[in-house]
C-alpha positions, 0 to 999 in steps of 0.5 A: 773383179770376181764376186768374192773380191767384190764382196770383200770390197763391199764389206770394207767400204761398208765399214767406212759407211759407203757400199759400192761395187760396180761389177757385182750386180746392178743394185750394189753399184747404186747402193749407199749405206749410212750407219744411222739409217739402219736404225731409222726408216728414214735415212741420211742422204748420200754426201755431196760429190762436188764443191758446195760453192757451186750453185746454178742460179735460176729464177724459180717461177714454177708454183707447182711441180710433179714428182714421178717415177716409172721404176721402183721409186714409185712403189717404194716411195709412193707417198713422196710422188705426186703434186707439190705446191710452192710454199715459201723459201728456205735458206734462199731457195724455194720449198714445196709442199704436198698436201696429199702426203704431208711431205716437203721438197726443200734444199738442204745446205751441205746435201742438196734437194730432199723430200722429207717430213719437215723443212730442214730435216736432215733425213728423208725419202728422195734426194738429189745432191745437185746445187741447182736453184730450182729442183725442176731444172735438175736433169738427172741424179735423183735417188730414193731410200729403201731400208736405209740404202739409197738407190738411183732411179733414172726415171725419177723426175721433178717437173714444172706443171704450173 
């Protein structure tokens, strides 16, 4: 697909709130645009791409997790990185709190795992649409928001540290 056709495809897809094109450049195929996100520094996470009934069950024994990245997310979402401690459960899954940044990592039904300013908030900074019961068991797929667009960061990980 040439650049012009890719550009036209992006325009068309952005009208339906999804901008994606794999051959234009590496950033565009990782970009998600949401209508309301351009008006707010936070953004709605991308929609789930699989069945909501699927849930990978696990016992979440980890009481402290570390969120880190080696790429852009470490700079763009620096306030979302670092150590989070288990706080309680929300809708049957654990949630974690970072006292140094005042952010929460929680599972949002219909969306997946999200780092936001309040448990249950539908907008946030880092997202993974996995249905795993524990965020530190998710092998990949974490995304971060930058200026209303969601980008994949293959180096972004959530690890159990205690």
